N, C-alpha and C positions, 0 to 999 in steps of 0.2 A: 505494500500499500504506499503511494507517495503522499507525504505530507510537506506541507510547507508552513514555516513559522514566521510571522511577520512581527519584527520588534518595532512598534509603533514610532518610536522617536528615539532610535539607538542613538545617543550622543557621543560623538568622538571628542570628548573635551580633552585638549591637549593641555598637560599642566606644565607650570614650569616654576622655578624659583624666581624671585625677585628679580634677579639680575639677568635673566635668560628666559627666551620664550621660543616656542617651536612655530608659531603661526606668524602670518604676513601682516602688512599694515592696510591691505585694502579690503572692502567687502563683498568683493566679487564673489559670484558663484563658479563652480566647477561641476562638470558632470562628463561621465565616461561612459563608453559602451565597450562590451567585449563578450566573449563566450567563454565558457567553463574549459578548463584545458583537462584533459585526460581523467582517468580514474582516480580515487583516492588510494592512497597507499594503505594496504591492509593491516599494516604493522602499527597503526597510529589509533587513537581515540576518535578519528573522523568518521562520520558515519559514511555509508555506501551512499552513491549517486540516488537521489529522490527520498532517502530515509531522512528523518530528522531526529537525534537523539537528544531528548529533553534535558538529560544532565548536561551534555556538551553544551547546550544552547544556553543553560542557565550559567555554566562556567563562563562562556563567552562574555554574557551580558553582566555578572555580578563580579568579574574579577578587575583588579586594575591591572594594566600591562605596560610593562617598560619597553619601549621600543630599542632594541640593541643596534639595527643598522638597517639600511635602506639599501637594496641594490638595483640599480639602473643602469641598462647596456654594458653589463659586465662590471661595472666600477661600485664598490662596496663604499656608503657613506656611514661612518658611525655616529652614533647617538652624541650630541653635544653635550658637555659636561652639565648643564644647567637644567636640561630636560629631566623632569621626574617621572612622569607616567603619563599614559593614554588610558582613557577610561572608555570601554565599551559598556555602557550602562542604561539601565533603562530609568529614567528620571519619574519622580513622583510628579503628578499633573503635568504642566506645562512648562515646569522649571528644569534647567539643565543643571545636572549635578557638578559641582566644582566651584562654588561663589567666590574662592580667594584665587581661581586661577585667572592669570592675565588675559588669555585669549580662549575663544572656544571654536570648534567647529562642529557642526551637526549634519546629520544625514539620516534619511530614513535606511535601515537595512533589512534586507529578508533573508532568511536564512532557509535553504533549500538542499537537503543532502549534504554534498560537500562543497557548496559553494554560498558566498555572501553577495547578494546583490545590493549594491551601494547606490543609493539615489542621489540626487542633486546635493552637492556639499555646500553648504552656507556657512560663513564665518563671522564672527564679531569683529568690531573694528577698534578693539582695545589693546593697550600694551604691545606695541610692534617689535618684532625681532630686528635688532641692528647689527648683531654679529653675522659676517658672511659665512661661518659654518651653519649657523643658527637657520639662516634664510635657505641656504642650499639644501640642507637637510629637510625643512617644511617643504620646499618645493617638491623635492624628490618623493616625498612621503605622500604628498596630494597627487604626483602624477602616477603613483602606483594605486592610492588609495580611492578608486574608482572604477564604476561599471561592474562586471562580474569578476568576483576573486574567486579562486579556490583556496580553500584553508586546511591546514594540517595542524592537528593538535596533539602534541607529544607529552603525555602525561603519564609518567611510569606510575603515579599513585592511583590515577583515576579520578574523574570527576568528583568533587565534593571531599577528597582527601587532600590535605595539603602541608605535608611534610617537605617536599621538594616542589620548587616551581616549575610549572608547566610551560613549554616553549610553543608557541602560536606563529605559524607561517602563513602570510598572505601571499597569494600568487597572482599577478596581473598576467592575462593572455599574451601580452607582450613580453613576458619573461621577467619583468620586474618584480623585486620580493619586499616585504617587510618582515622583519623578524622581530618578535617581542618574546618577553619571559614574563610570567605572573608575578606581580609584586605581592608577595604574601606579608602579612603583618608579622610584626615581631612579637613574639610571645611575651607575656610581662613575667611569666616565671619561667627562667633561663632552663630549667629541668624540663619543661614541656617540650 
């Protein structure tokens, strides 16, 4: 049975420390098109094409993801030091999660099998990146984060178990990738 899960306003809130941001200074929108690439790797937690695993969707939506690098045209762009996290989160009501973040990007995202369909990406016009590495990273991030992306979730613990961070790889049909790691909370008790 084929199921599609629509995340009503899955926000891509790009969080940064006060001195560094990932997003740009304009409020232009960006939309992309594409087609899914190949079947999912059966060695990962990614569901087969057409199937939607509720635990995986929950992990995608409720976890904070730290981008490690973006690869475009064979060139890897590492995360700038000031970038703290990217949220794929279901906000409450109409509010975007991340009130202290300086800039935001938002998009509707539909999960279907091993793909994410990213709708039109809109951005806030606050706290613009000025560092060239941050600007390059944000531009490459947004070049990849559009249209239809395949995703691969590599989580040795499995969804809902958080002893080791999962790795999420988003792949654009043009070959660009975004690699993120799950940003796990630090336990209050070091013995946990």
